[in-house]
Each structure stands twice: as C-alpha cells, then as structure tokens.
A tleap script that builds the chain and sets N, CA, C and O, in Angstrom:
source leaprc.protein.ff14SB
mol = sequence {
  NMET SER LYS GLN ILE ILE ILE LYS PRO ILE
  ILE SER GLU LYS SER GLU ARG LEU THR LYS
  LYS GLY ASN GLN TYR SER PHE ILE VAL ASP
  LYS ASP ALA ASN LYS LEU GLU ILE LYS LYS
  ALA ILE GLU THR MET PHE THR THR ASN VAL
  VAL ALA VAL ASN THR VAL VAL MET PRO ALA
  LYS SER LYS ALA ARG ASN THR ARG SER GLY
  VAL VAL LYS GLY ARG VAL SER PRO TYR LYS
  LYS ALA PHE VAL THR LEU ALA GLU GLY GLU
  GLU LEU ASP LEU TYR GLY SER GLU CGLU
}
set mol.1.N position { 78.459 107.167 124.417 }
set mol.1.CA position { 78.830 107.188 123.006 }
set mol.1.C position { 78.637 105.793 122.429 }
set mol.1.O position { 78.856 104.787 123.103 }
set mol.2.N position { 78.231 105.756 121.192 }
set mol.2.CA position { 77.925 104.475 120.580 }
set mol.2.C position { 79.170 103.736 120.106 }
set mol.2.O position { 79.145 102.516 119.943 }
set mol.3.N position { 80.252 104.465 119.886 }
set mol.3.CA position { 81.462 103.794 119.412 }
set mol.3.C position { 82.648 104.136 120.302 }
set mol.3.O position { 82.678 105.174 120.962 }
set mol.4.N position { 83.595 103.259 120.299 }
set mol.4.CA position { 84.827 103.453 121.055 }
set mol.4.C position { 85.737 104.352 120.226 }
set mol.4.O position { 86.194 103.943 119.158 }
set mol.5.N position { 86.008 105.563 120.693 }
set mol.5.CA position { 86.805 106.513 119.919 }
set mol.5.C position { 88.293 106.299 120.165 }
set mol.5.O position { 89.056 106.133 119.214 }
set mol.6.N position { 88.713 106.301 121.421 }
set mol.6.CA position { 90.118 106.102 121.762 }
set mol.6.C position { 90.359 104.607 121.899 }
set mol.6.O position { 89.776 103.960 122.769 }
set mol.7.N position { 91.214 104.054 121.044 }
set mol.7.CA position { 91.473 102.615 121.083 }
set mol.7.C position { 92.608 102.313 122.064 }
set mol.7.O position { 92.439 101.509 122.981 }
set mol.8.N position { 93.770 102.962 121.871 }
set mol.8.CA position { 94.885 102.763 122.799 }
set mol.8.C position { 95.922 103.859 122.603 }
set mol.8.O position { 96.004 104.451 121.527 }
set mol.9.N position { 96.711 104.132 123.631 }
set mol.9.CA position { 97.798 105.111 123.472 }
set mol.9.C position { 98.988 104.473 122.754 }
set mol.9.O position { 99.196 103.262 122.825 }
set mol.10.N position { 99.747 105.289 122.079 }
set mol.10.CA position { 100.966 104.821 121.416 }
set mol.10.C position { 102.129 105.097 122.359 }
set mol.10.O position { 102.390 106.244 122.721 }
set mol.11.N position { 102.826 104.030 122.754 }
set mol.11.CA position { 103.950 104.156 123.670 }
set mol.11.C position { 105.203 103.751 122.894 }
set mol.11.O position { 105.450 102.567 122.664 }
set mol.12.N position { 105.980 104.740 122.499 }
set mol.12.CA position { 107.217 104.491 121.767 }
set mol.12.C position { 108.210 105.585 122.128 }
set mol.12.O position { 107.874 106.531 122.839 }
set mol.13.N position { 109.429 105.449 121.636 }
set mol.13.CA position { 110.446 106.461 121.913 }
set mol.13.C position { 110.066 107.799 121.290 }
set mol.13.O position { 110.258 108.852 121.898 }
set mol.14.N position { 109.533 107.754 120.091 }
set mol.14.CA position { 109.149 108.989 119.415 }
set mol.14.C position { 108.005 109.689 120.149 }
set mol.14.O position { 108.026 110.910 120.305 }
set mol.15.N position { 107.012 108.930 120.598 }
set mol.15.CA position { 105.897 109.556 121.307 }
set mol.15.C position { 106.348 110.114 122.659 }
set mol.15.O position { 105.843 111.149 123.092 }
set mol.16.N position { 107.277 109.456 123.321 }
set mol.16.CA position { 107.811 109.977 124.582 }
set mol.16.C position { 108.574 111.285 124.352 }
set mol.16.O position { 108.517 112.198 125.175 }
set mol.17.N position { 109.281 111.364 123.237 }
set mol.17.CA position { 109.990 112.598 122.888 }
set mol.17.C position { 109.011 113.739 122.640 }
set mol.17.O position { 109.244 114.867 123.074 }
set mol.18.N position { 107.906 113.444 121.937 }
set mol.18.CA position { 106.871 114.458 121.703 }
set mol.18.C position { 106.234 114.924 123.009 }
set mol.18.O position { 105.898 116.098 123.161 }
set mol.19.N position { 106.072 114.000 123.945 }
set mol.19.CA position { 105.475 114.347 125.226 }
set mol.19.C position { 106.379 115.290 126.010 }
set mol.19.O position { 105.907 116.265 126.595 }
set mol.20.N position { 107.671 115.003 126.023 }
set mol.20.CA position { 108.600 115.852 126.766 }
set mol.20.C position { 108.803 117.205 126.091 }
set mol.20.O position { 108.902 118.231 126.765 }
set mol.21.N position { 108.865 117.208 124.768 }
set mol.21.CA position { 109.175 118.435 124.033 }
set mol.21.C position { 107.983 119.369 123.903 }
set mol.21.O position { 108.099 120.558 124.201 }
set mol.22.N position { 106.832 118.851 123.462 }
set mol.22.CA position { 105.718 119.734 123.144 }
set mol.22.C position { 104.427 119.434 123.863 }
set mol.22.O position { 103.381 119.967 123.491 }
set mol.23.N position { 104.469 118.573 124.910 }
set mol.23.CA position { 103.273 118.198 125.662 }
set mol.23.C position { 102.211 117.580 124.748 }
set mol.23.O position { 101.020 117.859 124.880 }
set mol.24.N position { 102.676 116.721 123.801 }
set mol.24.CA position { 101.782 116.037 122.879 }
set mol.24.C position { 101.741 114.550 123.214 }
set mol.24.O position { 102.760 113.945 123.546 }
set mol.25.N position { 100.543 113.973 123.122 }
set mol.25.CA position { 100.345 112.554 123.369 }
set mol.25.C position { 99.773 111.920 122.108 }
set mol.25.O position { 98.999 112.550 121.387 }
set mol.26.N position { 100.159 110.661 121.842 }
set mol.26.CA position { 99.736 109.960 120.625 }
set mol.26.C position { 98.770 108.833 120.983 }
set mol.26.O position { 98.976 108.105 121.955 }
set mol.27.N position { 97.715 108.702 120.182 }
set mol.27.CA position { 96.710 107.668 120.397 }
set mol.27.C position { 96.328 107.056 119.060 }
set mol.27.O position { 96.355 107.726 118.027 }
set mol.28.N position { 95.967 105.765 119.089 }
set mol.28.CA position { 95.307 105.136 117.955 }
set mol.28.C position { 93.819 105.311 118.195 }
set mol.28.O position { 93.304 104.965 119.259 }
set mol.29.N position { 93.130 105.854 117.195 }
set mol.29.CA position { 91.714 106.185 117.353 }
set mol.29.C position { 90.890 105.507 116.263 }
set mol.29.O position { 91.433 104.951 115.308 }
set mol.30.N position { 89.574 105.564 116.424 }
set mol.30.CA position { 88.658 105.005 115.441 }
set mol.30.C position { 88.799 105.763 114.119 }
set mol.30.O position { 88.938 106.987 114.113 }
set mol.31.N position { 88.763 105.034 113.001 }
set mol.31.CA position { 88.967 105.674 111.696 }
set mol.31.C position { 87.887 106.671 111.336 }
set mol.31.O position { 88.139 107.591 110.558 }
set mol.32.N position { 86.684 106.513 111.884 }
set mol.32.CA position { 85.579 107.403 111.550 }
set mol.32.C position { 85.469 108.607 112.485 }
set mol.32.O position { 84.627 109.479 112.269 }
set mol.33.N position { 86.306 108.665 113.514 }
set mol.33.CA position { 86.231 109.762 114.486 }
set mol.33.C position { 86.860 111.029 113.914 }
set mol.33.O position { 87.891 110.975 113.243 }
set mol.34.N position { 86.224 112.173 114.189 }
set mol.34.CA position { 86.813 113.439 113.753 }
set mol.34.C position { 87.517 114.106 114.929 }
set mol.34.O position { 87.508 113.585 116.044 }
set mol.35.N position { 88.130 115.264 114.672 }
set mol.35.CA position { 88.947 115.924 115.688 }
set mol.35.C position { 88.123 116.375 116.891 }
set mol.35.O position { 88.598 116.304 118.024 }
set mol.36.N position { 86.910 116.833 116.660 }
set mol.36.CA position { 86.070 117.282 117.767 }
set mol.36.C position { 85.672 116.120 118.675 }
set mol.36.O position { 85.657 116.267 119.897 }
set mol.37.N position { 85.353 114.974 118.091 }
set mol.37.CA position { 85.009 113.798 118.890 }
set mol.37.C position { 86.214 113.310 119.685 }
set mol.37.O position { 86.073 112.909 120.840 }
set mol.38.N position { 87.392 113.341 119.079 }
set mol.38.CA position { 88.607 112.913 119.768 }
set mol.38.C position { 88.899 113.853 120.935 }
set mol.38.O position { 89.237 113.400 122.029 }
set mol.39.N position { 88.771 115.156 120.706 }
set mol.39.CA position { 89.014 116.141 121.763 }
set mol.39.C position { 88.056 115.921 122.934 }
set mol.39.O position { 88.474 115.941 124.091 }
set mol.40.N position { 86.788 115.713 122.637 }
set mol.40.CA position { 85.789 115.506 123.680 }
set mol.40.C position { 86.069 114.228 124.462 }
set mol.40.O position { 85.928 114.207 125.685 }
set mol.41.N position { 86.467 113.156 123.762 }
set mol.41.CA position { 86.749 111.877 124.419 }
set mol.41.C position { 87.956 111.982 125.353 }
set mol.41.O position { 87.925 111.448 126.462 }
set mol.42.N position { 89.012 112.660 124.919 }
set mol.42.CA position { 90.211 112.823 125.752 }
set mol.42.C position { 89.890 113.673 126.975 }
set mol.42.O position { 90.314 113.350 128.084 }
set mol.43.N position { 89.143 114.757 126.779 }
set mol.43.CA position { 88.820 115.636 127.900 }
set mol.43.C position { 87.950 114.942 128.941 }
set mol.43.O position { 88.128 115.172 130.137 }
set mol.44.N position { 87.012 114.099 128.513 }
set mol.44.CA position { 86.174 113.399 129.484 }
set mol.44.C position { 86.897 112.217 130.121 }
set mol.44.O position { 86.671 111.908 131.292 }
set mol.45.N position { 87.759 111.557 129.362 }
set mol.45.CA position { 88.459 110.385 129.877 }
set mol.45.C position { 89.529 110.759 130.906 }
set mol.45.O position { 89.680 110.074 131.918 }
set mol.46.N position { 90.272 111.840 130.654 }
set mol.46.CA position { 91.392 112.213 131.511 }
set mol.46.C position { 91.167 113.510 132.284 }
set mol.46.O position { 92.038 113.895 133.064 }
set mol.47.N position { 90.059 114.192 132.109 }
set mol.47.CA position { 89.739 115.476 132.735 }
set mol.47.C position { 90.888 116.483 132.597 }
set mol.47.O position { 91.429 116.972 133.589 }
set mol.48.N position { 91.242 116.777 131.350 }
set mol.48.CA position { 92.267 117.767 131.033 }
set mol.48.C position { 91.717 118.717 129.975 }
set mol.48.O position { 90.630 118.510 129.436 }
set mol.49.N position { 92.496 119.767 129.686 }
set mol.49.CA position { 92.134 120.707 128.629 }
set mol.49.C position { 92.985 120.431 127.401 }
set mol.49.O position { 94.213 120.490 127.464 }
set mol.50.N position { 92.335 120.130 126.287 }
set mol.50.CA position { 93.023 119.846 125.032 }
set mol.50.C position { 93.093 121.136 124.223 }
set mol.50.O position { 92.079 121.799 124.009 }
set mol.51.N position { 94.305 121.488 123.773 }
set mol.51.CA position { 94.505 122.697 122.979 }
set mol.51.C position { 94.303 122.400 121.501 }
set mol.51.O position { 93.628 123.160 120.807 }
set mol.52.N position { 94.883 121.293 121.003 }
set mol.52.CA position { 94.814 120.979 119.579 }
set mol.52.C position { 94.822 119.464 119.377 }
set mol.52.O position { 95.328 118.711 120.208 }
set mol.53.N position { 94.245 119.038 118.245 }
set mol.53.CA position { 94.249 117.635 117.850 }
set mol.53.C position { 94.668 117.563 116.387 }
set mol.53.O position { 94.038 118.181 115.529 }
set mol.54.N position { 95.719 116.818 116.103 }
set mol.54.CA position { 96.160 116.573 114.733 }
set mol.54.C position { 95.974 115.089 114.447 }
set mol.54.O position { 96.288 114.250 115.291 }
set mol.55.N position { 95.465 114.761 113.259 }
set mol.55.CA position { 95.224 113.361 112.911 }
set mol.55.C position { 95.950 112.997 111.624 }
set mol.55.O position { 96.229 113.850 110.782 }
set mol.56.N position { 96.246 111.714 111.496 }
set mol.56.CA position { 96.864 111.180 110.285 }
set mol.56.C position { 96.393 109.738 110.124 }
set mol.56.O position { 96.303 108.996 111.102 }
set mol.57.N position { 96.092 109.341 108.880 }
set mol.57.CA position { 95.690 107.968 108.593 }
set mol.57.C position { 96.909 107.230 108.052 }
set mol.57.O position { 97.461 107.585 107.011 }
set mol.58.N position { 97.313 106.200 108.779 }
set mol.58.CA position { 98.464 105.403 108.377 }
set mol.58.C position { 98.001 104.357 107.364 }
set mol.58.O position { 97.027 103.652 107.625 }
set mol.59.N position { 98.670 104.237 106.216 }
set mol.59.CA position { 98.210 103.299 105.187 }
set mol.59.C position { 98.497 101.846 105.558 }
set mol.59.O position { 99.290 101.566 106.457 }
set mol.60.N position { 97.837 100.927 104.851 }
set mol.60.CA position { 98.059 99.498 105.053 }
set mol.60.C position { 99.438 99.125 104.527 }
set mol.60.O position { 99.956 99.749 103.602 }
set mol.61.N position { 100.024 98.090 105.137 }
set mol.61.CA position { 101.343 97.628 104.708 }
set mol.61.C position { 101.273 96.146 104.360 }
set mol.61.O position { 100.572 95.378 105.020 }
set mol.62.N position { 101.994 95.753 103.332 }
set mol.62.CA position { 102.087 94.342 102.975 }
set mol.62.C position { 103.176 93.692 103.813 }
set mol.62.O position { 104.241 94.270 104.030 }
set mol.63.N position { 102.895 92.487 104.279 }
set mol.63.CA position { 103.863 91.742 105.079 }
set mol.63.C position { 103.989 90.343 104.500 }
set mol.63.O position { 103.037 89.811 103.930 }
set mol.64.N position { 105.161 89.754 104.649 }
set mol.64.CA position { 105.393 88.381 104.213 }
set mol.64.C position { 106.311 87.706 105.229 }
set mol.64.O position { 107.202 88.335 105.798 }
set mol.65.N position { 106.073 86.415 105.441 }
set mol.65.CA position { 106.949 85.656 106.329 }
set mol.65.C position { 107.163 84.274 105.748 }
set mol.65.O position { 106.292 83.723 105.074 }
set mol.66.N position { 108.331 83.726 106.017 }
set mol.66.CA position { 108.682 82.408 105.502 }
set mol.66.C position { 108.274 81.338 106.506 }
set mol.66.O position { 108.548 81.450 107.701 }
set mol.67.N position { 107.614 80.298 106.000 }
set mol.67.CA position { 107.221 79.168 106.833 }
set mol.67.C position { 107.707 77.890 106.154 }
set mol.67.O position { 108.309 77.936 105.081 }
set mol.68.N position { 107.442 76.759 106.785 }
set mol.68.CA position { 107.838 75.487 106.182 }
set mol.68.C position { 107.096 75.215 104.886 }
set mol.68.O position { 107.637 74.603 103.965 }
set mol.69.N position { 105.852 75.675 104.821 }
set mol.69.CA position { 105.054 75.402 103.632 }
set mol.69.C position { 105.229 76.464 102.546 }
set mol.69.O position { 104.616 76.359 101.484 }
set mol.70.N position { 106.037 77.461 102.788 }
set mol.70.CA position { 106.274 78.497 101.784 }
set mol.70.C position { 106.103 79.885 102.371 }
set mol.70.O position { 106.088 80.063 103.589 }
set mol.71.N position { 105.979 80.845 101.509 }
set mol.71.CA position { 105.845 82.227 101.933 }
set mol.71.C position { 104.362 82.540 102.167 }
set mol.71.O position { 103.519 82.290 101.306 }
set mol.72.N position { 104.065 83.086 103.341 }
set mol.72.CA position { 102.704 83.487 103.673 }
set mol.72.C position { 102.638 85.004 103.548 }
set mol.72.O position { 103.362 85.728 104.231 }
set mol.73.N position { 101.757 85.475 102.663 }
set mol.73.CA position { 101.625 86.910 102.453 }
set mol.73.C position { 100.352 87.402 103.108 }
set mol.73.O position { 99.339 86.705 103.144 }
set mol.74.N position { 100.424 88.608 103.619 }
set mol.74.CA position { 99.270 89.223 104.262 }
set mol.74.C position { 99.463 90.717 104.298 }
set mol.74.O position { 100.348 91.257 103.634 }
set mol.75.N position { 98.629 91.388 105.078 }
set mol.75.CA position { 98.785 92.822 105.204 }
set mol.75.C position { 98.318 93.294 106.570 }
set mol.75.O position { 97.485 92.658 107.217 }
set mol.76.N position { 98.873 94.423 106.992 }
set mol.76.CA position { 98.486 95.067 108.235 }
set mol.76.C position { 97.439 96.118 107.874 }
set mol.76.O position { 97.642 96.893 106.940 }
set mol.77.N position { 96.343 96.153 108.589 }
set mol.77.CA position { 95.242 97.066 108.297 }
set mol.77.C position { 95.647 98.522 108.516 }
set mol.77.O position { 96.516 98.808 109.339 }
set mol.78.N position { 95.025 99.437 107.788 }
set mol.78.CA position { 95.284 100.863 108.030 }
set mol.78.C position { 94.644 101.298 109.345 }
set mol.78.O position { 93.672 100.697 109.802 }
set mol.79.N position { 95.197 102.345 109.944 }
set mol.79.CA position { 94.646 102.867 111.192 }
set mol.79.C position { 94.855 104.372 111.246 }
set mol.79.O position { 95.604 104.941 110.453 }
set mol.80.N position { 94.180 105.003 112.195 }
set mol.80.CA position { 94.241 106.453 112.338 }
set mol.80.C position { 94.943 106.804 113.639 }
set mol.80.O position { 94.646 106.237 114.691 }
set mol.81.N position { 95.883 107.748 113.558 }
set mol.81.CA position { 96.609 108.243 114.723 }
set mol.81.C position { 96.142 109.646 115.045 }
set mol.81.O position { 95.822 110.426 114.148 }
set mol.82.N position { 96.105 109.963 116.318 }
set mol.82.CA position { 95.767 111.318 116.747 }
set mol.82.C position { 96.873 111.819 117.662 }
set mol.82.O position { 97.277 111.126 118.595 }
set mol.83.N position { 97.364 113.030 117.393 }
set mol.83.CA position { 98.346 113.688 118.233 }
set mol.83.C position { 97.617 114.790 118.994 }
set mol.83.O position { 97.152 115.764 118.401 }
set mol.84.N position { 97.525 114.628 120.301 }
set mol.84.CA position { 96.751 115.527 121.148 }
set mol.84.C position { 97.708 116.432 121.914 }
set mol.84.O position { 98.581 115.948 122.634 }
set mol.85.N position { 97.547 117.750 121.761 }
set mol.85.CA position { 98.351 118.723 122.491 }
set mol.85.C position { 97.539 119.224 123.680 }
set mol.85.O position { 96.410 119.690 123.525 }
set mol.86.N position { 98.130 119.120 124.868 }
set mol.86.CA position { 97.451 119.553 126.084 }
set mol.86.C position { 97.850 120.977 126.449 }
set mol.86.O position { 98.839 121.509 125.943 }
set mol.87.N position { 97.064 121.587 127.337 }
set mol.87.CA position { 97.358 122.924 127.820 }
set mol.87.C position { 98.648 122.905 128.635 }
set mol.87.O position { 99.066 121.860 129.134 }
set mol.88.N position { 99.265 124.066 128.762 }
set mol.88.CA position { 100.533 124.197 129.477 }
set mol.88.C position { 100.367 123.772 130.938 }
set mol.88.O position { 99.434 124.198 131.618 }
set mol.89.N position { 101.285 122.927 131.405 }
set mol.89.CA position { 101.266 122.493 132.795 }
set mol.89.C position { 100.434 121.259 133.068 }
set mol.89.O position { 100.435 120.773 134.199 }
set mol.90.N position { 99.721 120.728 132.082 }
set mol.90.CA position { 98.907 119.532 132.282 }
set mol.90.C position { 99.601 118.319 131.691 }
set mol.90.O position { 100.394 118.437 130.757 }
set mol.91.N position { 99.295 117.152 132.243 }
set mol.91.CA position { 99.867 115.909 131.725 }
set mol.91.C position { 98.887 114.769 131.936 }
set mol.91.O position { 97.975 114.861 132.758 }
set mol.92.N position { 99.085 113.688 131.182 }
set mol.92.CA position { 98.240 112.496 131.284 }
set mol.92.C position { 99.004 111.404 132.007 }
set mol.92.O position { 100.217 111.267 131.848 }
set mol.93.N position { 98.290 110.637 132.792 }
set mol.93.CA position { 98.884 109.504 133.497 }
set mol.93.C position { 98.541 108.234 132.717 }
set mol.93.O position { 97.567 107.553 133.038 }
set mol.94.N position { 99.337 107.917 131.697 }
set mol.94.CA position { 99.057 106.760 130.846 }
set mol.94.C position { 99.471 105.441 131.498 }
set mol.94.O position { 98.901 104.393 131.194 }
set mol.95.N position { 100.462 105.490 132.392 }
set mol.95.CA position { 100.985 104.271 132.976 }
set mol.95.C position { 100.299 103.887 134.280 }
set mol.95.O position { 100.486 102.771 134.766 }
set mol.96.N position { 99.514 104.785 134.853 }
set mol.96.CA position { 98.900 104.524 136.164 }
set mol.96.C position { 99.872 104.893 137.265 }
set mol.96.O position { 101.087 104.823 137.077 }
set mol.97.N position { 99.358 105.273 138.379 }
set mol.97.CA position { 100.235 105.679 139.488 }
set mol.97.C position { 100.773 104.448 140.202 }
set mol.97.O position { 100.082 103.437 140.320 }
set mol.98.N position { 102.008 104.539 140.676 }
set mol.98.CA position { 102.666 103.424 141.360 }
set mol.98.C position { 102.739 103.681 142.846 }
set mol.98.O position { 103.709 103.284 143.492 }
set mol.99.N position { 101.764 104.319 143.390 }
set mol.99.CA position { 101.779 104.633 144.820 }
set mol.99.C position { 101.236 103.478 145.629 }
set mol.99.O position { 101.172 103.560 146.855 }
savepdb mol mol.pdb
quit
C-alpha cells in the first residue's frame, strides 16, 4: 500500500470499556482512508475477521499555554478515528505477549 492507513491504536479507559463490552477496538487512521481500506488493513495486520468499521473525524482544537514571554496560542490538528468491531470470539493483541 502506498500510504500508512493505521497510524496507532487508542489506549484509554473508554476504549478498554468498548473492547470488553462490544469487542470493539479504536484506532487513529489516515484522514483519507475509507472504511473498506481500514477493514482490509486490520484484517491483514492482525489476521482477524472484521464485522464492522465506524469512523468519525475529530475536529481541531485551539490550545493556549502561559509562558514567561506571554500566552502562546496554537491548535491541535484534526484526526480520524475508526472503531473496528471484530467477529465473536476474536481479539487483538495490542500490547504484545508477555511470555
């Protein structure tokens, strides 16, 4: 593939809850990737069966911080999230095995 589709997994309390409750995993993905490309990338990367892919584009946020020279303003770039639902009984090893 010419572009990197899966950028990184989202590891948070909310994503862990989704994993336990509905067998859903969260990833930050390329903004130009569609659901079919995301499904194909997950299936080849982890060798699992993907049932569904839901995506959402998170908007940019303004940030400000105080420094000695004054207030520095900036923004956090927008990004795309993908929620991947796996088939029943399958799971992803995001942390690596500790054997």
